[in-house]
C-alpha positions in Angstrom: 9.6 -14.4 -57.0 12.8 -13.3 -55.3 13.9 -9.7 -54.5 16.4 -10.1 -57.4 13.4 -10.0 -59.8 12.5 -6.5 -58.7 13.6 -3.9 -61.3 12.4 -0.8 -59.5 10.8 0.0 -56.1 9.6 3.1 -54.3 7.7 3.8 -51.2 4.6 6.0 -51.3 4.2 8.1 -48.2 0.5 7.1 -47.9 0.1 3.8 -49.7 3.4 2.1 -48.9 5.7 -0.1 -51.1 5.4 -0.3 -54.9 7.7 -2.4 -57.1 8.1 -3.5 -60.7 9.2 -6.9 -62.0 9.4 -8.4 -65.4 6.3 -10.0 -66.8 6.3 -13.7 -67.5 3.8 -14.3 -70.3 3.1 -17.9 -69.2 2.8 -17.7 -65.5 1.2 -14.2 -65.5 -1.3 -14.9 -68.4 -4.3 -15.9 -66.2 -3.8 -12.9 -63.9 -3.5 -10.6 -67.0 -6.6 -12.1 -68.6 -8.7 -11.1 -65.7 -7.3 -7.6 -65.8 -7.5 -6.8 -69.6 -11.0 -8.3 -70.1 -12.5 -6.5 -67.1 -15.2 -3.9 -68.1 -13.1 -1.2 -66.5 -10.3 -2.0 -68.9 -12.3 -1.1 -72.1 -9.6 1.3 -73.3 -7.1 -1.6 -73.3 -9.0 -3.0 -76.2 -8.8 -6.7 -75.2 -12.3 -7.1 -73.8 -13.0 -10.3 -75.9 -9.6 -11.8 -75.6 -9.3 -15.5 -74.6 -6.7 -16.7 -72.2 -4.6 -18.0 -75.1 -5.0 -14.7 -76.9 -3.5 -12.9 -73.8 -0.7 -15.4 -73.5 0.2 -15.0 -77.2 0.0 -11.2 -77.0 2.4 -11.0 -74.0 4.7 -13.6 -75.5 4.9 -11.4 -78.6 5.6 -8.3 -76.4 8.2 -9.9 -74.2 10.0 -11.3 -77.3 10.0 -7.9 -79.0 13.3 -5.9 -79.0 11.5 -2.6 -78.6 8.5 -3.4 -76.4 8.6 -4.5 -72.7 6.0 -5.6 -70.2 6.1 -5.5 -66.4 4.0 -6.5 -63.5 3.6 -3.8 -60.8 3.3 -4.8 -57.2 1.7 -3.1 -54.3 2.9 -4.4 -50.9 4.2 -7.5 -52.7 1.0 -8.4 -54.6 0.4 -7.9 -58.3 -1.6 -4.7 -58.8 -0.9 -3.2 -62.2 0.5 -3.8 -65.7 3.1 -1.5 -67.2 4.5 -1.5 -70.8 7.2 0.6 -72.3 8.1 0.8 -75.9 10.4 2.7 -78.4 8.1 5.1 -80.2 10.6 5.2 -83.1 9.8 1.6 -83.8 6.2 1.0 -82.6 2.8 2.6 -82.0 3.8 6.1 -83.1 6.0 5.6 -86.2 5.3 8.4 -88.6 2.8 10.1 -86.3 5.2 12.5 -84.6 8.9 13.5 -84.7 10.7 11.5 -82.0 13.5 12.9 -80.0 16.5 11.0 -78.5 15.5 9.6 -75.1 11.8 9.3 -75.9 10.0 6.3 -74.3 6.4 5.3 -74.9 4.3 4.0 -72.0 1.0 2.2 -71.2 -0.3 1.2 -67.8 -3.4 -0.6 -66.5 -4.5 -0.8 -62.9 -5.9 -4.2 -61.8 -9.6 -4.2 -61.0 -10.4 -4.3 -57.3 -13.4 -4.7 -55.0 -11.7 -2.4 -52.4 -10.3 0.7 -54.1 -7.8 2.8 -52.3 -7.9 6.6 -52.4 -5.1 7.9 -54.6 -4.0 4.5 -55.7 -4.1 5.0 -59.5 -2.1 8.2 -59.1 0.5 6.4 -57.0 0.7 3.7 -59.8 1.3 6.2 -62.6 3.8 8.0 -60.4 5.6 4.7 -59.8 5.5 3.9 -63.5 7.0 7.3 -64.4 9.6 7.2 -61.7 10.7 3.8 -63.0 11.0 5.0 -66.5 13.0 8.1 -65.4 15.2 5.9 -63.2 16.9 5.0 -66.6 19.2 8.0 -67.3 18.6 7.5 -71.0 14.9 8.4 -70.7 14.5 12.1 -71.3 10.8 12.2 -72.2 7.8 9.9 -71.8 5.3 9.8 -74.7 1.7 8.6 -74.3 -1.2 8.3 -76.7 -4.4 7.5 -74.7 -7.8 7.5 -76.3 -9.2 11.0 -76.6 -12.3 9.8 -74.7 -10.3 8.5 -71.7 -10.8 11.6 -69.6 -9.7 9.9 -66.4 -6.3 9.0 -67.7 -5.9 12.5 -69.2 -6.3 13.9 -65.7 -3.8 11.4 -64.2 -1.3 12.2 -67.0 -1.6 15.9 -66.2 -1.1 15.2 -62.5 2.3 13.7 -63.1 3.5 16.4 -65.6 2.2 15.4 -69.1 1.4 18.2 -71.5 -1.0 17.3 -74.4 0.3 18.3 -77.8 -2.4 17.3 -80.3 -4.9 14.7 -81.3 -3.6 12.0 -83.7 -5.3 9.2 -85.6 -4.1 5.7 -84.9 -5.5 2.6 -86.7 -7.4 1.6 -83.5 -8.4 5.0 -82.0 -8.3 8.8 -81.9 -5.5 9.5 -79.5 -4.2 12.5 -77.5 -0.5 12.7 -78.0 1.1 13.9 -74.8 4.6 14.4 -73.5 6.3 14.6 -70.1 10.0 15.5 -69.7 12.0 14.5 -66.7 11.8 18.1 -65.5 8.0 18.3 -65.9 7.7 15.0 -63.9 9.9 16.3 -61.1 8.0 19.6 -60.9 4.7 17.9 -60.8 5.5 15.2 -58.2 8.6 16.4 -56.3 10.3 13.1 -57.1 13.8 13.7 -58.4 15.0 10.2 -58.1 13.4 6.9 -57.1 14.8 4.2 -54.9 16.0 1.6 -57.4 16.4 -2.0 -56.4 
């Protein structure tokens, strides 16, 4: 991978460099398979996926006009998965009234034997900063499982405000929103370093 593949980068004062690059469904499938089938990724709902299943799913996502997948790097090594989507076209169609500039988001931190204090918060901060680096993004929308208390706390830490519970085909979800201003107030990040 060359530095020209980097779409966004920022430096965390404690944990160092983070970056985001496009996901390649073929070359990244084995890596992703280990992440999405790990017991800690139960809310990702791919626990029983085979390697070909993961490859197919991310080929479908990367080919989709309104859904995008990225690999997040920490100090140059793959460390998290990020997805963005247009909630007017996917995931939340008919479940809320979208506004111009809404972007849906999912993220998954890779399992590790050596966890770093504050790492997951630095990841979600990087994901959000990358989304808001696009001037068209006015608000980020998430719909985590209502039982995923850990991600609710992380979402709140970067400025998300829960609106209500919604029923999706695969789960009961907590619909939450974070505007650019809420993110900036929560994190102090007004603009990220874009590569």
